[in-house]
C-alpha positions in Angstrom: 96.7 121.0 94.0 98.4 122.7 91.0 101.1 125.6 92.0 99.8 128.1 89.9 97.0 129.9 92.0 95.2 129.7 88.9 91.8 131.2 90.7 93.8 134.4 91.6 94.7 134.7 88.6 91.3 134.2 87.2 89.7 137.6 89.2 92.7 139.1 88.9 93.7 139.6 85.6 90.1 142.0 84.9 91.2 144.1 87.7 94.6 144.2 86.2 93.3 144.9 82.5 91.3 147.8 83.8 94.4 149.5 86.0 96.6 148.9 82.5 93.4 151.0 80.7 93.2 153.6 82.9 97.1 154.2 82.0 96.2 154.2 78.1 96.0 157.6 77.0 92.8 158.9 77.0 93.0 160.0 72.9 93.0 156.4 71.7 90.2 155.0 72.6 90.5 152.2 70.1 93.6 151.0 71.8 91.6 151.1 75.7 88.8 148.7 73.9 91.0 146.4 72.1 93.1 146.5 75.5 90.3 145.8 77.5 89.0 143.0 74.9 91.9 141.2 75.2 92.7 141.2 78.8 88.1 139.9 78.8 88.7 137.0 76.2 92.4 136.2 78.7 90.0 135.7 81.9 87.7 133.7 79.6 90.7 131.5 78.3 91.6 131.0 82.1 88.1 130.3 82.9 87.9 127.6 80.1 91.0 125.8 82.0 90.0 125.8 85.2 86.6 124.1 83.9 88.4 121.3 81.6 91.0 120.6 84.7 87.7 119.9 87.4 86.9 116.8 88.4 82.8 117.2 88.9 83.1 114.1 90.8 86.2 115.0 92.8 86.4 117.2 96.4 83.5 119.6 96.5 85.9 122.7 96.7 88.8 122.2 94.0 91.9 124.7 93.0 91.7 125.6 96.9 93.8 128.6 97.7 94.4 129.4 101.6 96.5 132.1 103.3 96.5 134.2 105.9 94.8 137.6 105.4 93.5 139.2 108.5 94.6 136.8 111.6 93.2 139.3 114.4 89.5 138.2 113.3 90.6 135.2 111.6 89.4 136.0 108.5 91.7 134.6 105.1 92.2 134.8 101.8 90.6 131.7 100.6 89.3 130.8 97.3 87.6 127.8 95.9 85.5 126.1 93.3 82.6 123.9 93.1 80.1 122.8 90.0 78.0 125.7 91.3 80.2 128.5 91.2 82.3 127.2 87.9 79.1 127.3 86.0 78.8 130.8 86.8 82.3 132.2 86.3 82.0 130.6 82.9 78.8 132.6 82.1 80.9 136.0 83.8 84.0 135.0 81.5 81.9 134.2 78.6 79.8 137.4 78.8 82.0 140.1 79.4 83.9 140.4 75.9 80.8 140.4 74.0 79.6 142.9 76.3 82.5 145.1 75.0 81.9 144.1 71.3 78.3 145.0 72.1 79.4 148.5 73.3 82.0 149.4 71.7 80.8 152.9 71.1 78.5 153.3 74.7 81.4 155.2 76.3 80.1 158.7 76.4 80.4 160.5 79.4 76.5 162.0 80.2 76.5 165.0 79.9 79.8 166.2 77.9 79.4 163.8 75.4 83.4 163.0 75.4 84.2 159.7 74.9 85.6 158.8 77.9 86.4 154.7 76.4 89.1 153.6 78.8 87.2 154.9 81.5 84.1 152.7 80.4 86.1 149.6 79.7 87.8 150.1 82.9 84.3 149.9 85.2 83.3 146.9 83.3 86.6 144.8 84.3 86.4 146.3 87.1 83.0 144.7 87.9 84.0 141.4 86.2 87.2 141.2 88.5 84.7 141.3 91.7 82.0 139.2 90.8 84.2 136.3 90.0 86.0 136.8 93.6 82.5 136.6 95.1 82.0 133.5 93.4 85.2 132.1 94.3 85.5 133.5 97.6 85.3 130.4 100.5 85.8 133.5 103.4 82.4 135.3 104.7 84.1 138.6 104.9 86.4 138.7 101.9 82.8 137.3 100.4 81.7 140.5 101.9 84.0 142.8 100.7 83.6 142.3 97.3 79.5 141.6 96.9 79.5 145.6 98.5 83.1 146.7 96.4 81.2 145.2 93.3 78.1 148.4 93.5 80.6 151.0 92.9 82.0 150.4 89.7 77.9 149.3 88.9 77.0 152.4 90.2 79.2 154.5 87.9 78.3 152.5 84.4 74.6 153.2 84.7 74.6 156.8 86.1 77.9 158.1 83.9 77.2 156.8 80.5 74.7 157.4 77.7 74.0 158.3 74.1 74.7 162.4 73.0 71.1 163.0 73.0 70.5 162.3 76.9 68.6 165.4 77.5 68.5 167.1 81.2 65.9 165.4 82.3 67.1 161.8 80.9 69.8 162.7 82.7 67.9 163.7 85.5 66.6 160.6 85.7 69.6 158.4 85.2 71.1 159.8 88.0 67.9 158.9 90.2 67.8 155.5 89.2 71.6 154.9 89.5 71.5 156.8 93.1 68.4 154.5 93.9 70.1 151.0 92.4 73.1 152.3 95.3 71.1 153.1 98.1 69.0 149.8 97.9 72.0 147.9 98.0 74.0 148.9 100.2 71.0 149.0 102.5 70.6 145.5 102.2 74.7 144.7 102.5 74.5 147.2 105.6 72.2 144.4 107.4 74.6 141.3 105.8 77.4 143.0 107.4 75.2 142.9 111.3 74.8 139.4 110.3 78.4 138.9 109.3 79.5 140.3 112.6 76.9 138.1 114.4 77.7 135.0 112.8 81.8 135.8 113.6 80.5 136.5 117.7 79.2 132.7 117.5 82.6 131.6 116.0 84.5 133.4 118.9 82.3 132.1 121.5 82.0 128.6 120.4 86.3 129.2 119.9 85.9 127.5 116.5 89.1 129.6 115.3 92.6 129.9 116.4 93.8 131.6 119.9 90.3 132.6 120.4 89.9 134.8 117.5 86.6 133.3 115.5 87.1 132.2 111.8 85.1 133.5 108.7 85.7 130.3 107.0 83.1 128.6 105.1 83.4 125.6 105.6 84.1 125.4 109.3 81.0 127.5 110.2 79.2 125.3 107.8 80.2 122.2 109.2 79.4 123.2 112.9 76.3 125.2 111.6 75.0 121.7 110.4 76.6 119.7 113.4 74.3 122.1 115.8 77.9 123.5 116.7 77.4 127.6 116.9 76.0 127.9 120.5 72.7 129.9 119.1 69.2 129.2 119.7 66.6 129.2 116.8 65.9 132.7 116.8 69.3 133.9 116.4 69.9 131.7 113.8 66.8 132.5 112.1 67.9 136.8 112.6 70.7 135.4 111.3 69.3 133.7 108.6 67.3 137.3 107.8 70.4 139.4 107.4 72.3 137.7 104.7 68.3 136.7 103.1 67.9 140.4 103.2 70.6 141.2 101.3 70.6 138.8 98.4 66.4 139.6 98.1 67.3 143.0 97.1 70.8 141.9 94.7 68.7 139.0 93.1 65.8 140.9 93.3 63.0 139.6 95.0 59.5 140.8 95.7 59.1 143.1 97.2 62.2 144.4 97.1 62.6 144.8 93.0 61.8 148.3 92.7 64.9 149.7 91.8 65.8 147.5 88.6 63.2 148.9 86.3 64.5 152.1 86.9 68.4 151.0 86.3 68.0 149.2 83.4 66.9 150.9 81.1 68.6 154.0 82.6 72.2 152.3 82.1 73.3 150.8 78.3 72.4 148.2 76.8 75.5 146.5 77.8 76.3 147.9 81.2 72.1 146.6 81.8 73.0 143.1 80.8 76.2 143.6 83.5 74.0 144.1 85.9 70.7 141.7 85.4 72.8 138.3 83.9 76.0 138.6 85.9 75.7 141.0 89.0 72.5 139.9 90.2 73.6 136.4 89.9 75.4 137.0 92.8 72.1 137.1 94.6 70.9 134.3 94.2 74.3 132.3 94.5 74.3 133.6 97.7 71.2 132.1 99.1 72.5 128.8 97.4 75.7 128.8 99.4 75.5 131.4 102.2 71.8 130.8 103.1 71.1 127.4 102.7 74.5 125.6 104.1 75.0 128.4 107.0 71.5 128.7 108.3 69.8 125.1 107.2 66.5 125.1 109.8 66.3 128.6 108.9 66.2 128.1 105.8 63.8 125.3 106.1 61.4 127.5 108.6 61.1 130.3 106.0 61.2 128.4 102.5 57.2 128.2 102.5 57.8 132.4 102.8 60.0 133.0 100.4 58.5 130.5 97.7 55.2 132.1 98.3 57.3 135.8 97.5 59.0 134.3 94.7 55.8 133.0 92.9 54.2 136.4 93.6 57.2 138.1 91.8 56.8 135.1 89.0 53.4 136.4 88.2 53.8 140.4 89.2 56.7 140.7 87.0 55.0 138.6 84.0 51.6 141.0 84.8 54.0 143.8 84.5 55.7 143.6 81.2 52.4 142.8 78.8 51.2 146.5 79.7 54.6 148.1 79.3 54.7 150.3 76.6 59.1 150.8 76.7 60.7 148.0 75.4 63.5 148.1 77.0 61.1 148.6 80.2 59.5 145.4 79.2 62.9 143.3 79.0 63.7 144.4 82.5 60.0 143.0 84.2 60.4 139.4 82.5 64.0 139.6 84.3 61.7 139.9 88.1 59.4 136.7 86.9 62.6 135.1 85.3 64.7 135.7 88.8 61.6 134.6 90.7 62.0 130.8 89.5 65.4 130.4 90.0 64.2 131.9 93.9 61.8 129.1 93.5 63.9 126.2 92.4 66.8 127.0 95.2 64.3 127.0 98.7 62.0 124.1 96.9 65.2 122.2 97.9 65.2 119.3 96.1 67.7 118.4 93.8 65.3 118.8 90.4 64.8 122.2 91.3 68.0 123.0 92.9 69.8 121.8 89.8 66.8 123.9 87.6 67.8 127.2 89.8 71.6 127.1 88.7 71.1 126.1 85.1 68.5 128.9 85.0 70.7 131.4 86.1 73.1 130.2 83.2 69.8 130.5 81.0 68.6 133.6 81.8 72.4 135.2 81.8 72.3 134.2 77.7 68.3 134.5 77.0 68.6 138.0 78.5 71.8 139.2 77.1 70.6 138.8 74.0 67.1 140.2 74.0 68.6 143.3 75.8 71.5 143.7 73.1 69.3 143.1 70.1 66.6 145.5 71.7 69.4 147.7 72.0 70.9 147.5 68.8 67.2 148.7 67.3 67.0 150.9 69.7 70.2 153.1 68.9 69.2 153.0 65.5 65.3 154.5 65.8 66.5 156.1 68.9 63.2 155.6 70.2 62.4 153.0 73.0 58.5 153.3 73.1 57.1 150.2 70.9 54.5 152.4 69.3 57.1 153.6 67.1 58.1 150.8 65.4 56.3 148.2 63.1 57.2 146.2 60.0 61.1 146.6 61.3 61.4 142.6 59.6 61.5 143.8 56.2 64.1 146.2 56.5 66.0 144.9 59.2 65.2 140.9 58.5 68.4 139.3 60.7 67.5 141.7 63.5 64.3 140.5 63.6 64.7 137.1 63.4 67.6 137.3 66.4 65.1 139.3 68.4 62.5 136.4 67.5 64.8 133.5 69.4 65.6 135.4 72.2 62.0 136.2 72.4 61.5 132.7 72.1 64.3 131.7 74.7 62.5 134.1 77.4 59.1 132.1 77.1 61.2 128.7 77.6 60.4 127.6 74.2 61.3 123.8 73.8 64.3 123.1 72.4 66.0 126.9 73.6 67.9 126.5 76.9 65.6 128.2 79.3 63.0 125.3 78.6 65.4 122.9 80.1 66.1 124.6 84.1 62.5 126.2 83.5 60.9 122.5 83.4 63.6 120.9 86.2 63.0 123.9 88.3 58.8 123.1 88.6 58.9 119.3 88.3 61.2 119.6 91.7 58.8 122.6 93.3 56.0 120.6 92.6 57.1 117.4 93.9 57.1 119.4 97.5 55.0 122.8 96.7 52.3 121.6 94.5 49.9 124.9 94.6 53.3 127.1 94.1 54.5 125.3 90.8 50.6 125.6 89.7 50.5 128.7 90.1 53.9 130.0 88.9 53.1 127.7 85.6 50.9 130.1 85.2 53.5 132.8 83.9 54.2 130.7 80.6 50.8 131.5 79.0 51.8 135.2 80.4 55.4 135.1 79.1 53.9 133.8 75.3 51.2 136.8 76.0 54.0 139.5 76.1 56.9 137.8 73.6 54.7 137.4 70.9 52.4 140.6 71.8 56.0 142.0 71.5 57.5 141.0 68.2 53.9 141.7 66.3 54.0 144.9 67.1 57.2 145.9 66.8 58.6 143.5 63.7 56.0 142.9 61.7 52.9 144.6 59.4 53.9 147.6 57.3 57.1 149.5 57.8 56.4 152.4 60.1 56.5 156.0 59.4 60.3 156.5 60.5 61.3 152.9 60.4 62.7 152.3 56.4 66.2 153.6 57.4 66.6 151.3 59.7 69.6 148.8 59.0 70.6 145.4 59.5 73.0 144.1 62.4 76.7 144.9 61.4 79.3 142.1 61.4 80.3 143.8 64.8 76.9 143.2 66.5 76.6 139.2 64.4 79.4 138.7 66.5 78.0 139.4 69.4 74.6 137.7 68.8 75.3 134.5 67.1 77.5 132.8 70.3 74.5 134.0 72.3 71.8 132.2 70.2 74.0 129.4 69.5 74.5 129.1 73.1 70.9 128.9 73.3 70.1 126.5 70.5 72.8 123.9 71.8 71.9 124.3 76.0 68.6 123.9 74.9 69.6 120.3 72.8 72.2 119.4 74.9 72.5 120.6 78.3 75.0 117.2 79.5 78.0 119.8 80.0 76.4 122.0 82.4 74.4 119.7 84.3 77.4 117.6 84.7 78.9 120.4 86.5 75.7 121.5 88.5 74.2 117.7 89.8 77.1 116.9 92.0 77.6 120.4 93.6 74.0 120.5 94.0 73.8 116.6 95.8 76.4 117.9 98.4 74.9 121.1 99.1 71.2 119.1 99.8 73.5 116.7 101.7 75.0 119.1 103.8 71.8 120.6 105.0 70.5 117.1 105.6 67.3 118.0 102.6 66.1 114.8 101.0 63.9 114.6 97.9 60.3 113.7 98.6 59.3 110.1 97.6 57.6 110.3 94.3 53.4 110.2 95.2 52.9 106.4 93.2 55.4 104.3 94.5 57.5 102.4 91.6 57.3 98.7 92.2 60.6 97.4 91.6 61.4 95.3 88.4 62.4 91.6 88.2 66.0 91.1 87.2 65.3 88.2 85.1 61.9 88.7 83.3 62.8 91.5 80.6 61.5 94.1 82.3 58.3 92.6 84.4 57.3 93.7 87.3 57.2 91.3 90.5 53.6 90.0 91.3 52.5 90.7 94.4 
């Protein structure tokens, strides 16, 4: 184990960066922006260093740090990273510098119109730091604290920043969306807190901690849960599972707890919306993998058909509503609801292929949503309208913008050769081996995705140049710095996903082994081949 607490350094860098930015003079907005970017890039550098030193075939949790936090409650400051947490950490650390550059001029305070770059950048870095702790925590209480704390800076990012042209009605709508986001997630967190307390009581009763204090150590509780040593009946464990699951389903979000997402996404600036959908919401699906399945394997198996049914409804519901949208940003937000349904479907199908696909989907969705939402945001900032009907012929006046929008759209519909195709294919194949009907219904969303993406591109980018679009300029160098890496990642991971899968596969195998889940046998038995017959099957 390294003498340097790299995981602590990883999450503290953006938090320290936020503090430094807040201390800078408010009259020097560019200094605040560049300082925030430097800290974000430093965080990415540390994350890459951790990834390079990580051993996919080694211990499940690596770079483990453990210190006493609240001994009276058996709570500790315990961090560790496995392959699943690592790829999500890389996603977070990779996106935030791009989002800071993309939102370089998004720091206008709602209402006053003043530039408050130091607050905007600091809030972004705070969200990053808190999300990173959530991915790295191996203490249940530590995870819960930061799971809730990240809501506060995200609330201010949604409700506090917008364009100068915000009318009173738009500001009111923005405020409502921020409050709705906060209340939904606080309610989920409150129910989860009851489940956390209930789980702690079980550890006290079974004397899993030191001196009768109980424990919040995830590894100790998981070991006891899978050995049947928590001393609780199925009804209690089912209730605790539902407490955790409800909070994660709100955060993800899973239908029908999704209604806060479209309003929050269109009310926030594009960079903040991407931070929410591509980074913060992944804590929900990560929590399902890390906490629901590992802590409550029997309850997860019991409720899997119900969760899968909700996921399939969300997949189709999000795609259908996306087709009917007139607001380009709201349309993209509804596509995320559909994509999160695929992720949850893969998690609860509980096969190695589906869970590998679901984890990879978290990464690919973050990249594709960032690309599509940010390019759409660049276009909306030029035209001043989110209405699809106000566009047309954009590819003639801004061909690079239209081209990157097209590639990001094709990734959203999971075109072969682009990153989301691999993850969606794995989810569907893995699900089909256990839940054939659910997989077949989910496949219908592929057709719906082709409809809303291609129709959207046709209406906005092709045809004659619509009135008012003549002056739309193409992407500028700052915007290309954001878009080119995202498009490059979509193509690279679509052609060669192995580097990411090498991290994910062992972690998924360990998860399934821990909960005792075995892949179903293939429907057609494979006959063994003779060793010296050139691959000719044995005769029966």
